[in-house]
N, C-alpha and C positions, 0 to 999 in steps of 0.2 A: 504494500500500500504506500502511496505517496501523500505526504502531508502538504496541503496547499499553502501552509504558512511558510514553506521554504521557497516560495516564488519561482523564479526562473531556474533554480537548481534542484527543484523537487524531484526531477528525474534521475539525479545522480544516485548511484548505488548506496552511498553512505547515508543518504537521506530516506532510504526505504525502510519500512518496518514489516516484519513478518507477522501474520495473523492466522488464526485457525479459520477453517472454512465457515464455522458457525458465527464468526465475528465480522465477516465481510460486510454484511448488510448494515450493521451499526456504523461502521466506518464510512460506507458510501453515503449514509444519511448525514454524516458530518462533513460532506464534500471532499473526502479523501478520494484519490484515484486508484483504481485497481491496475496493477501491472500484469499484463497478459502477453503471451507469446502468440504471434499470428500463425494460423494454420498453413498458409501457403509459403510464406517466406521466412518464418521462424523469428522475425524481428519482434522485439519487445515494444509494447505500446502502453501508454497510460490511458485507461478507459474510465470515463465518468459514469455516474449512475444513469444518466439519460441515454447513454449509448448502449446500455445492456438490454438485450431482448430476452425476456423470460419465456421459456417454453414449458408450460405446466402440463 
């Protein structure tokens, strides 16, 4: 997870925090960004809550 309080350097590895799967929702509600690896190119991206599509 990336803390938006770190501004332009929130994407740096040193500014990332690890969370359990059951904690992700709470962090997204606080405007943290989720670090995810792309399926096609393997590139890591920061994803906001509004970019996540839920398939229930």
